[in-house]
C-alpha positions in Angstrom: -80.5 -161.7 -124.1 -81.5 -165.1 -125.4 -78.5 -167.3 -126.0 -76.1 -165.1 -124.2 -74.3 -166.3 -121.0 -74.1 -163.5 -118.5 -70.6 -162.3 -117.6 -69.9 -163.1 -113.9 -67.0 -162.0 -111.7 -66.2 -164.4 -108.8 -66.0 -162.9 -105.3 -62.5 -164.3 -105.1 -61.3 -162.0 -107.9 -59.1 -159.3 -106.3 -61.2 -156.3 -107.6 -64.5 -157.9 -106.5 -63.1 -159.0 -103.1 -61.7 -155.5 -102.5 -65.1 -153.9 -103.5 -67.1 -156.3 -101.3 -65.0 -155.8 -98.1 -63.3 -152.3 -98.4 -65.8 -150.0 -100.0 -67.4 -147.3 -97.9 -70.3 -149.0 -96.1 -68.8 -152.5 -96.2 -67.8 -152.4 -92.5 -70.5 -154.8 -91.4 -69.8 -157.4 -94.1 -66.1 -157.1 -93.3 -66.7 -157.6 -89.6 -68.8 -160.7 -90.3 -66.1 -162.1 -92.6 -63.4 -161.5 -89.9 -65.7 -163.0 -87.2 -66.4 -166.1 -89.3 -62.7 -166.7 -89.5 -62.1 -165.9 -85.8 -64.9 -168.2 -84.8 -63.6 -171.2 -86.8 -60.1 -170.5 -85.3 -61.4 -170.3 -81.7 -60.5 -166.6 -81.4 -62.5 -163.8 -79.9 -65.2 -162.0 -82.0 -64.8 -158.4 -82.8 -67.4 -155.7 -82.1 -66.4 -153.2 -84.8 -64.0 -152.7 -87.7 -62.5 -149.7 -89.4 -61.4 -150.0 -93.0 -57.9 -148.5 -93.6 -55.8 -147.5 -96.5 -54.5 -150.7 -98.1 -51.1 -149.2 -99.1 -48.1 -150.1 -96.9 -45.5 -147.4 -97.5 -41.8 -148.3 -97.8 -40.0 -147.6 -94.5 -36.4 -148.1 -95.8 -34.5 -147.1 -98.9 -34.8 -149.7 -101.6 -38.0 -151.2 -99.9 -41.1 -151.5 -102.1 -44.5 -150.1 -101.3 -47.0 -153.0 -101.0 -50.7 -153.1 -101.3 -53.0 -155.6 -99.5 -56.6 -156.5 -100.6 -58.1 -155.2 -97.4 -56.6 -153.5 -94.4 -58.6 -152.9 -91.2 -58.4 -152.5 -87.5 -60.8 -153.5 -84.7 -62.1 -151.7 -81.6 -58.9 -152.7 -79.7 -56.6 -151.5 -82.4 -55.7 -155.0 -83.7 -54.7 -154.8 -87.3 -56.0 -157.1 -90.1 -54.2 -157.4 -93.5 -56.4 -159.6 -95.6 -55.3 -161.1 -98.9 -57.5 -163.3 -101.1 -55.4 -166.3 -102.3 -56.5 -169.1 -104.5 -54.7 -172.5 -104.8 -54.8 -174.7 -107.8 -56.8 -177.9 -107.3 -54.7 -180.9 -106.8 -55.6 -183.9 -108.9 
């Protein structure tokens, strides 16, 4: 493999982000991710998380079905719709 640069996928790419946080067995990593955000926002930490189907079915005629990167709920039933978003650097 001399002279070749390995191909890398960043964890912020949708497919990689979804794999890391919504694959079977990813519950602990997802819980830690949510808790890191909750901690920095001064919110309560969660004890457990259940990964759910990321599809949001249309409820009304003419409404589109949407898909989020990761959908989950905690032990109290609180729902989390998580989307990875990147912003262009200013400057």
